[in-house]
C-alpha atoms as a printed R data frame, in Angstrom:
   type eleno elety resid chain resno       x       y       z
1  ATOM     1    CA   MET     A     1 119.387 133.540 163.114
2  ATOM     2    CA   GLY     A     2 119.233 137.237 163.693
3  ATOM     3    CA   ARG     A     3 116.636 139.313 162.504
4  ATOM     4    CA   VAL     A     4 116.064 140.712 159.147
5  ATOM     5    CA   GLU     A     5 115.876 144.774 158.928
6  ATOM     6    CA   GLY     A     6 112.453 145.950 158.410
7  ATOM     7    CA   GLN     A     7 110.702 142.600 159.289
8  ATOM     8    CA   ASN     A     8 108.398 142.590 162.431
9  ATOM     9    CA   PRO     A     9 108.729 139.470 164.484
10 ATOM    10    CA   ARG     A    10 105.021 139.872 165.527
11 ATOM    11    CA   ARG     A    11 101.962 140.292 163.081
12 ATOM    12    CA   THR     A    12  99.760 142.837 164.311
13 ATOM    13    CA   GLY     A    13  96.696 141.547 162.305
14 ATOM    14    CA   ALA     A    14  95.063 139.043 160.540
15 ATOM    15    CA   GLU     A    15  92.232 138.651 158.167
16 ATOM    16    CA   VAL     A    16  89.486 135.894 158.426
17 ATOM    17    CA   VAL     A    17  88.205 135.060 155.067
18 ATOM    18    CA   ASP     A    18  84.825 133.379 154.757
19 ATOM    19    CA   PHE     A    19  85.385 130.845 152.146
20 ATOM    20    CA   ASP     A    20  81.970 130.652 151.085
21 ATOM    21    CA   GLU     A    21  81.559 134.413 150.525
22 ATOM    22    CA   ALA     A    22  84.814 134.436 148.653
23 ATOM    23    CA   MET     A    23  83.807 131.312 146.479
24 ATOM    24    CA   LEU     A    24  80.170 133.252 145.609
25 ATOM    25    CA   ASP     A    25  82.015 136.576 145.460
26 ATOM    26    CA   ALA     A    26  84.122 134.696 142.559
27 ATOM    27    CA   CYS     A    27  81.132 133.923 140.404
28 ATOM    28    CA   ALA     A    28  79.922 135.484 137.682
29 ATOM    29    CA   PRO     A    29  76.728 137.878 138.420
30 ATOM    30    CA   ARG     A    30  74.614 135.908 136.350
31 ATOM    31    CA   GLU     A    31  75.666 132.544 137.876
32 ATOM    32    CA   ARG     A    32  75.003 134.253 141.554
33 ATOM    33    CA   ALA     A    33  71.660 135.218 140.413
34 ATOM    34    CA   GLU     A    34  70.943 131.724 139.085
35 ATOM    35    CA   LEU     A    35  72.148 130.285 142.600
36 ATOM    36    CA   ALA     A    36  69.967 132.839 144.369
37 ATOM    37    CA   ALA     A    37  66.714 131.584 142.284
38 ATOM    38    CA   GLU     A    38  67.706 127.988 142.865
39 ATOM    39    CA   ALA     A    39  68.151 128.476 146.968
40 ATOM    40    CA   GLU     A    40  64.773 130.778 146.872
41 ATOM    41    CA   LEU     A    41  63.123 127.791 145.224
42 ATOM    42    CA   LEU     A    42  64.512 125.177 147.520
43 ATOM    43    CA   ALA     A    43  63.921 127.652 150.840
44 ATOM    44    CA   SER     A    44  60.058 127.921 149.790
45 ATOM    45    CA   VAL     A    45  59.806 124.137 149.133
46 ATOM    46    CA   PHE     A    46  61.879 122.769 152.333
47 ATOM    47    CA   ALA     A    47  62.115 126.129 154.630
48 ATOM    48    CA   PRO     A    48  59.170 127.952 153.980
49 ATOM    49    CA   ARG     A    49  59.219 130.210 157.273
50 ATOM    50    CA   ARG     A    50  62.812 131.271 156.268
51 ATOM    51    CA   ARG     A    51  63.988 130.402 159.706
52 ATOM    52    CA   PRO     A    52  67.847 130.897 159.412
53 ATOM    53    CA   GLY     A    53  68.407 127.605 161.431
54 ATOM    54    CA   ASP     A    54  66.364 125.752 158.822
55 ATOM    55    CA   LEU     A    55  68.358 127.119 155.951
56 ATOM    56    CA   THR     A    56  71.706 126.830 157.613
57 ATOM    57    CA   ARG     A    57  70.648 122.713 158.168
58 ATOM    58    CA   MET     A    58  69.877 122.412 154.429
59 ATOM    59    CA   ALA     A    59  73.061 124.045 153.418
60 ATOM    60    CA   ALA     A    60  74.915 121.584 155.773
61 ATOM    61    CA   GLN     A    61  73.248 118.628 154.412
62 ATOM    62    CA   LEU     A    62  74.150 119.990 150.635
63 ATOM    63    CA   ALA     A    63  77.614 120.464 151.590
64 ATOM    64    CA   ALA     A    64  78.058 117.324 153.672
65 ATOM    65    CA   GLY     A    65  76.701 115.286 150.664
66 ATOM    66    CA   GLU     A    66  78.481 113.048 148.206
67 ATOM    67    CA   ARG     A    67  82.038 113.760 148.110
68 ATOM    68    CA   HIS     A    68  82.819 112.128 144.484
69 ATOM    69    CA   ALA     A    69  79.481 113.469 143.191
70 ATOM    70    CA   GLY     A    70  81.393 114.123 140.075
71 ATOM    71    CA   PRO     A    71  80.873 117.599 137.939
72 ATOM    72    CA   ALA     A    72  77.960 118.616 139.834
73 ATOM    73    CA   ARG     A    73  79.584 118.898 143.002
74 ATOM    74    CA   PRO     A    74  81.045 122.157 142.322
75 ATOM    75    CA   HIS     A    75  77.248 123.575 141.686
76 ATOM    76    CA   VAL     A    76  76.114 121.890 145.107
77 ATOM    77    CA   ARG     A    77  78.885 123.551 146.968
78 ATOM    78    CA   ARG     A    78  77.795 126.988 145.319
79 ATOM    79    CA   LEU     A    79  74.430 126.304 146.303
80 ATOM    80    CA   ALA     A    80  74.776 125.413 149.848
81 ATOM    81    CA   ALA     A    81  77.050 128.355 150.279
82 ATOM    82    CA   THR     A    82  74.274 130.384 148.638
83 ATOM    83    CA   LEU     A    83  71.894 128.888 151.311
84 ATOM    84    CA   LYS     A    84  74.174 130.133 154.382
85 ATOM    85    CA   ARG     A    85  73.959 133.620 152.489
86 ATOM    86    CA   LEU     A    86  70.134 133.654 152.461
87 ATOM    87    CA   ALA     A    87  70.486 132.400 156.180
88 ATOM    88    CA   ARG     A    88  72.431 135.256 157.014
89 ATOM    89    CA   ALA     A    89  70.204 137.628 155.340
90 ATOM    90    CA   ALA     A    90  67.000 136.160 157.246
């Protein structure tokens, strides 16, 4: 099959999208603020030194939690993404 006019056979670029960031950006500002407050509370208890590695491990544990957790699962996933964001800012 021949090449279609105007179609470039090689793509010149790709966009890499961070799923966690996109998921948080899709949240309403109030929800992001609530998630940030909850993440700060968890971090103050379980990672008081705010070391990025500690925060990232916390996020990984939350994200790897029960897949059949029902309606709470999306919230837990967003909370894990918020902890990752907190780790990047640390």
